BATOR-178530 format. One record per residue (C-alpha): residue number from 1; residue in three letters; chain; x, y, z. Coordinates in nm, 2 decimals. Layout:
N
    nr   rest   kette        x        y        z
   NUM    ALA       A        X        Y        Z
...
This chain:
305
    nr   rest   kette        x        y        z
     1    MET       A     0.00     0.00     0.00
     2    ALA       A     0.14     0.34    -0.09
     3    GLU       A     0.19     0.59     0.19
     4    LEU       A     0.29     0.95     0.22
     5    LEU       A     0.66     0.98     0.31
     6    CYS       A     0.71     1.30     0.53
     7    LEU       A     1.03     1.49     0.53
     8    ASN       A     1.04     1.54     0.90
     9    GLN       A     0.94     1.18     0.99
    10    ARG       A     1.14     0.94     0.77
    11    ASP       A     1.48     0.89     0.61
    12    GLY       A     1.51     1.01     0.25
    13    VAL       A     1.37     1.32     0.10
    14    GLY       A     1.01     1.21     0.02
    15    VAL       A     0.71     1.44     0.01
    16    PRO       A     0.69     1.72     0.27
    17    CYS       A     0.39     1.70     0.49
    18    GLU       A     0.38     2.07     0.54
    19    ASN       A     0.44     2.35     0.29
    20    ILE       A     0.72     2.49     0.50
    21    THR       A     0.88     2.42     0.84
    22    PRO       A     0.64     2.53     1.11
    23    LEU       A     0.92     2.70     1.31
    24    THR       A     0.86     3.08     1.31
    25    VAL       A     1.01     3.40     1.46
    26    LEU       A     1.20     3.36     1.79
    27    ARG       A     1.01     3.46     2.10
    28    SER       A     1.21     3.29     2.37
    29    ILE       A     1.53     3.12     2.46
    30    PHE       A     1.58     2.88     2.75
    31    LEU       A     1.94     2.85     2.89
    32    THR       A     2.03     2.52     3.06
    33    ARG       A     2.34     2.42     3.26
    34    PRO       A     2.58     2.18     3.08
    35    GLY       A     2.47     1.82     3.12
    36    PHE       A     2.10     1.90     3.15
    37    SER       A     1.86     1.71     2.92
    38    PHE       A     1.51     1.58     2.91
    39    ASP       A     1.49     1.20     2.93
    40    ASP       A     1.27     1.16     2.62
    41    SER       A     1.03     1.35     2.40
    42    ALA       A     0.74     1.30     2.64
    43    ASP       A     0.93     1.48     2.91
    44    PHE       A     1.03     1.75     2.66
    45    ALA       A     0.66     1.82     2.61
    46    ASP       A     0.56     1.80     2.98
    47    LYS       A     0.49     2.13     3.15
    48    ASP       A     0.53     1.99     3.50
    49    ILE       A     0.89     1.88     3.42
    50    TRP       A     0.97     2.22     3.27
    51    ASP       A     0.84     2.39     3.59
    52    ALA       A     1.04     2.16     3.81
    53    ALA       A     1.36     2.22     3.61
    54    ILE       A     1.31     2.59     3.63
    55    ALA       A     1.25     2.58     4.00
    56    ALA       A     1.57     2.37     4.04
    57    LYS       A     1.76     2.64     3.84
    58    ASP       A     1.84     2.39     3.56
    59    ILE       A     1.66     2.61     3.31
    60    LEU       A     1.65     2.99     3.28
    61    PRO       A     1.37     3.12     3.06
    62    LEU       A     1.43     3.44     2.87
    63    GLN       A     1.11     3.56     2.72
    64    ASN       A     0.98     3.84     2.48
    65    ILE       A     1.26     3.87     2.23
    66    LYS       A     1.21     4.20     2.05
    67    GLY       A     1.46     4.16     1.77
    68    PHE       A     1.70     3.91     1.61
    69    GLU       A     2.00     3.97     1.39
    70    ASN       A     2.15     3.67     1.22
    71    GLN       A     2.52     3.65     1.28
    72    LYS       A     2.60     3.33     1.11
    73    VAL       A     2.96     3.33     0.98
    74    GLU       A     2.97     3.27     0.61
    75    ASP       A     3.07     2.92     0.49
    76    GLY       A     3.42     2.87     0.38
    77    LEU       A     3.43     2.85     0.00
    78    HIS       A     3.70     2.86    -0.26
    79    THR       A     3.64     2.96    -0.62
    80    THR       A     3.89     2.82    -0.86
    81    ASP       A     4.02     3.01    -1.17
    82    THR       A     3.77     2.81    -1.37
    83    GLY       A     3.48     2.94    -1.16
    84    ASP       A     3.42     2.61    -0.98
    85    LYS       A     3.32     2.64    -0.61
    86    ILE       A     3.49     2.41    -0.35
    87    PHE       A     3.33     2.39    -0.01
    88    LEU       A     3.57     2.42     0.28
    89    TRP       A     3.38     2.45     0.61
    90    ASP       A     3.04     2.53     0.76
    91    GLY       A     3.02     2.88     0.90
    92    MET       A     2.94     2.91     1.28
    93    ARG       A     2.58     2.97     1.37
    94    GLY       A     2.49     3.26     1.59
    95    GLY       A     2.29     3.57     1.64
    96    GLN       A     2.22     3.88     1.84
    97    LEU       A     1.89     3.90     2.04
    98    LYS       A     1.73     4.21     2.17
    99    PHE       A     1.53     4.22     2.50
   100    VAL       A     1.34     4.51     2.67
   101    LEU       A     1.42     4.46     3.04
   102    THR       A     1.39     4.66     3.35
   103    LEU       A     1.72     4.77     3.50
   104    ASP       A     1.69     4.51     3.77
   105    GLN       A     1.64     4.24     3.51
   106    HIS       A     1.93     4.36     3.30
   107    LYS       A     2.16     4.36     3.60
   108    ILE       A     2.07     4.01     3.69
   109    LEU       A     2.10     3.88     3.33
   110    LYS       A     2.45     4.05     3.31
   111    ARG       A     2.56     3.80     3.57
   112    TYR       A     2.49     3.51     3.33
   113    SER       A     2.73     3.66     3.07
   114    ASP       A     3.03     3.46     2.94
   115    GLN       A     2.94     3.12     3.09
   116    ASN       A     2.88     2.78     2.93
   117    TYR       A     2.52     2.70     2.84
   118    LEU       A     2.30     2.49     2.63
   119    MET       A     2.01     2.66     2.47
   120    PHE       A     1.65     2.57     2.36
   121    LYS       A     1.47     2.81     2.13
   122    GLY       A     1.10     2.90     2.14
   123    ASP       A     0.91     3.07     1.87
   124    ARG       A     0.58     3.26     1.81
   125    GLY       A     0.42     2.94     1.69
   126    ASN       A     0.46     2.78     2.04
   127    ASN       A     0.74     2.55     1.92
   128    ILE       A     1.04     2.46     2.13
   129    ALA       A     1.35     2.34     1.94
   130    GLY       A     1.64     2.14     2.07
   131    VAL       A     1.87     1.85     1.99
   132    LEU       A     1.78     1.48     1.98
   133    ASN       A     2.08     1.30     2.12
   134    ASP       A     2.18     0.95     2.02
   135    ASP       A     2.06     0.80     2.35
   136    GLY       A     1.71     0.95     2.30
   137    THR       A     1.75     1.24     2.54
   138    ILE       A     1.68     1.59     2.43
   139    SER       A     1.90     1.88     2.52
   140    GLY       A     1.96     2.24     2.40
   141    VAL       A     2.21     2.34     2.14
   142    GLU       A     2.56     2.37     2.29
   143    LEU       A     2.69     2.73     2.29
   144    SER       A     3.05     2.84     2.27
   145    TYR       A     2.97     3.21     2.34
   146    PHE       A     2.70     3.39     2.53
   147    HIS       A     2.75     3.75     2.61
   148    VAL       A     2.51     4.01     2.75
   149    LYS       A     2.61     4.36     2.62
   150    ASP       A     2.55     4.69     2.79
   151    GLN       A     2.19     4.82     2.80
   152    THR       A     2.15     5.08     2.52
   153    GLU       A     2.02     5.43     2.58
   154    ALA       A     1.66     5.51     2.49
   155    THR       A     1.61     5.73     2.18
   156    ALA       A     1.31     5.91     2.04
   157    THR       A     1.23     5.60     1.83
   158    GLU       A     1.36     5.31     2.04
   159    PRO       A     1.34     5.19     2.40
   160    PRO       A     1.65     5.08     2.59
   161    PHE       A     1.75     4.74     2.46
   162    THR       A     1.96     4.46     2.63
   163    PRO       A     2.15     4.30     2.34
   164    VAL       A     2.26     3.94     2.39
   165    GLU       A     2.50     3.77     2.15
   166    TYR       A     2.55     3.39     2.12
   167    GLN       A     2.73     3.14     1.90
   168    GLU       A     2.68     2.77     1.87
   169    VAL       A     2.97     2.52     1.92
   170    ASP       A     2.89     2.30     1.63
   171    PRO       A     2.74     2.46     1.31
   172    GLY       A     2.61     2.12     1.21
   173    GLU       A     2.45     2.01     1.55
   174    TYR       A     2.10     2.15     1.49
   175    ASN       A     2.11     2.07     1.11
   176    VAL       A     2.18     1.70     1.19
   177    LYS       A     2.00     1.64     1.52
   178    GLY       A     1.75     1.92     1.55
   179    CYS       A     1.40     1.84     1.68
   180    TYR       A     1.10     2.04     1.81
   181    VAL       A     0.78     2.00     2.00
   182    ASN       A     0.46     2.20     1.98
   183    PRO       A     0.31     2.15     2.33
   184    THR       A    -0.05     2.20     2.43
   185    TRP       A     0.05     2.46     2.69
   186    ARG       A     0.19     2.81     2.62
   187    ILE       A     0.57     2.83     2.63
   188    LYS       A     0.55     3.21     2.67
   189    ASN       A     0.42     3.15     3.03
   190    LEU       A     0.74     2.98     3.14
   191    THR       A     0.90     3.23     3.38
   192    PRO       A     1.22     3.23     3.58
   193    VAL       A     1.25     3.22     3.96
   194    THR       A     1.20     3.56     4.12
   195    LYS       A     1.37     3.66     4.44
   196    ILE       A     1.14     3.81     4.70
   197    VAL       A     1.19     3.94     5.06
   198    ILE       A     0.99     3.80     5.36
   199    THR       A     0.96     3.92     5.72
   200    SER       A     0.77     3.76     6.00
   201    SER       A     0.61     3.82     6.34
   202    THR       A     0.71     3.62     6.64
   203    VAL       A     0.56     3.28     6.69
   204    ALA       A     0.27     3.26     6.94
   205    THR       A     0.06     2.95     7.00
   206    PHE       A     0.21     2.79     6.69
   207    ILE       A     0.10     3.08     6.47
   208    PHE       A     0.30     3.36     6.30
   209    THR       A     0.25     3.61     6.02
   210    VAL       A     0.46     3.64     5.71
   211    THR       A     0.48     3.94     5.48
   212    ALA       A     0.61     3.87     5.13
   213    ALA       A     0.71     4.14     4.88
   214    TYR       A     0.93     4.20     4.57
   215    VAL       A     1.18     4.48     4.64
   216    PRO       A     1.35     4.62     4.33
   217    ALA       A     1.72     4.69     4.38
   218    SER       A     1.73     4.97     4.13
   219    LYS       A     1.41     5.17     4.18
   220    PHE       A     1.31     5.40     4.47
   221    THR       A     1.00     5.60     4.55
   222    PRO       A     0.99     5.98     4.49
   223    ALA       A     1.09     6.02     4.86
   224    GLY       A     1.39     5.79     4.81
   225    ALA       A     1.25     5.49     5.00
   226    ALA       A     1.26     5.13     4.88
   227    VAL       A     0.97     5.01     4.66
   228    SER       A     0.79     4.71     4.80
   229    ILE       A     0.54     4.52     4.58
   230    PRO       A     0.32     4.27     4.76
   231    CYS       A     0.37     3.91     4.65
   232    THR       A     0.02     3.75     4.64
   233    GLY       A    -0.10     3.40     4.57
   234    LEU       A     0.16     3.20     4.75
   235    LEU       A     0.05     2.84     4.84
   236    GLU       A     0.13     2.62     5.14
   237    ASP       A     0.38     2.42     4.93
   238    ASN       A     0.58     2.74     4.89
   239    PHE       A     0.64     2.77     5.26
   240    LYS       A     0.93     2.57     5.40
   241    VAL       A     0.91     2.59     5.77
   242    ILE       A     1.16     2.42     6.01
   243    ASP       A     1.08     2.40     6.38
   244    GLN       A     1.29     2.45     6.69
   245    GLY       A     1.41     2.09     6.67
   246    GLY       A     1.52     2.11     6.31
   247    ASP       A     1.23     1.91     6.18
   248    SER       A     1.00     2.01     5.89
   249    GLU       A     0.68     2.16     6.03
   250    PRO       A     0.35     2.10     5.85
   251    VAL       A     0.16     2.43     5.82
   252    THR       A    -0.16     2.58     5.69
   253    VAL       A    -0.14     2.91     5.52
   254    VAL       A    -0.41     3.17     5.47
   255    GLU       A    -0.35     3.50     5.28
   256    SER       A    -0.51     3.81     5.42
   257    THR       A    -0.81     3.94     5.23
   258    VAL       A    -0.73     4.29     5.37
   259    THR       A    -0.35     4.32     5.32
   260    PRO       A    -0.22     4.17     5.00
   261    GLY       A     0.10     3.97     5.05
   262    THR       A     0.04     3.90     5.42
   263    TYR       A    -0.01     3.54     5.53
   264    VAL       A    -0.11     3.38     5.85
   265    VAL       A     0.09     3.06     5.90
   266    THR       A    -0.03     2.80     6.15
   267    GLY       A     0.18     2.51     6.26
   268    THR       A     0.13     2.22     6.50
   269    ASN       A     0.42     2.24     6.74
   270    ILE       A     0.64     2.53     6.64
   271    THR       A     0.77     2.79     6.89
   272    SER       A     1.07     2.90     6.69
   273    GLY       A     1.28     2.79     6.39
   274    THR       A     1.31     2.91     6.03
   275    CYS       A     1.09     3.00     5.73
   276    GLN       A     1.17     3.03     5.36
   277    ILE       A     0.97     3.06     5.04
   278    VAL       A     1.07     2.80     4.79
   279    ALA       A     0.99     2.76     4.42
   280    THR       A     0.82     2.43     4.44
   281    GLY       A     0.56     2.52     4.18
   282    PRO       A     0.40     2.81     3.99
   283    VAL       A     0.20     3.06     4.19
   284    ALA       A    -0.14     3.09     4.02
   285    GLY       A    -0.19     3.43     3.85
   286    PRO       A    -0.48     3.58     3.66
   287    PRO       A    -0.55     3.41     3.33
   288    VAL       A    -0.36     3.68     3.13
   289    VAL       A    -0.06     3.68     3.35
   290    PRO       A     0.20     3.40     3.35
   291    ALA       A     0.24     3.21     3.67
   292    ILE       A     0.56     3.31     3.86
   293    LEU       A     0.80     3.11     4.07
   294    PHE       A     0.92     3.28     4.38
   295    GLU       A     1.19     3.21     4.64
   296    SER       A     1.33     3.40     4.94
   297    ALA       A     1.62     3.38     5.17
   298    GLU       A     1.57     3.18     5.49
   299    ILE       A     1.46     3.39     5.79
   300    THR       A     1.47     3.31     6.16
   301    LEU       A     1.15     3.27     6.36
   302    THR       A     1.15     3.36     6.73
   303    ALA       A     0.91     3.29     7.01
   304    ALA       A     0.68     3.56     7.14
   305    VAL       A     0.79     3.68     7.48
């Protein structure tokens, strides 16, 4: 029986199942530490596994690319006296991305400059592209260069951009082993872990209050005070509470309906110890806002006098 032989499914050229590749304009990149990979294509398409890897700092999402300049090095060619072309080498693949970031975001991203990463690419068609390894795992393309340049000055026609340049190690890696997935969930909603600041009351009858807020390091109020943005929607799983004996304390958490970002935390046996917000899962946001992963430094809990 005759069958349709698709370019992206079988060996050989065959008949394309789509008019063109569905990969479109870059929207996102996802940096990973060297050695990180998804076990198989099912994991590659699993939102929970992506969230867990982001919470574990194995993946850093960088969203909302506003511009791309192709910086692929030209292939090495030699043209003989007779006009014949002789191929010498593949030019290195690379590019420059443009992001519009707050000063805080820019300063944080600068710390990632000039380190070794792998990189997945996400596009406006909700595709994520990577590399299918020989053992069936899927990883990002290996980078030889990743550099965050200075934030540009705003002009009358352009906002301040953060340019990011990258170059791939092997110009043939994606051409030979490239793969992609188009998941049912929206890749633009994958967000990095955000650092927040928490404070607490003293512990009385196993109960204490936690206030959680995002405090920008680069912006102040008109009076020169620190800006504090309440962090709402935290769940019980986000609260890591250790009691006075060093044991994990089960707690219930209720957010105030009057003061956003304030939580009443009730334990079973705690009189002192520590509390920390951990990025165990996304905090539910409004439908139009991506869920955000939060984490804080550990703070000390003291008993009420």
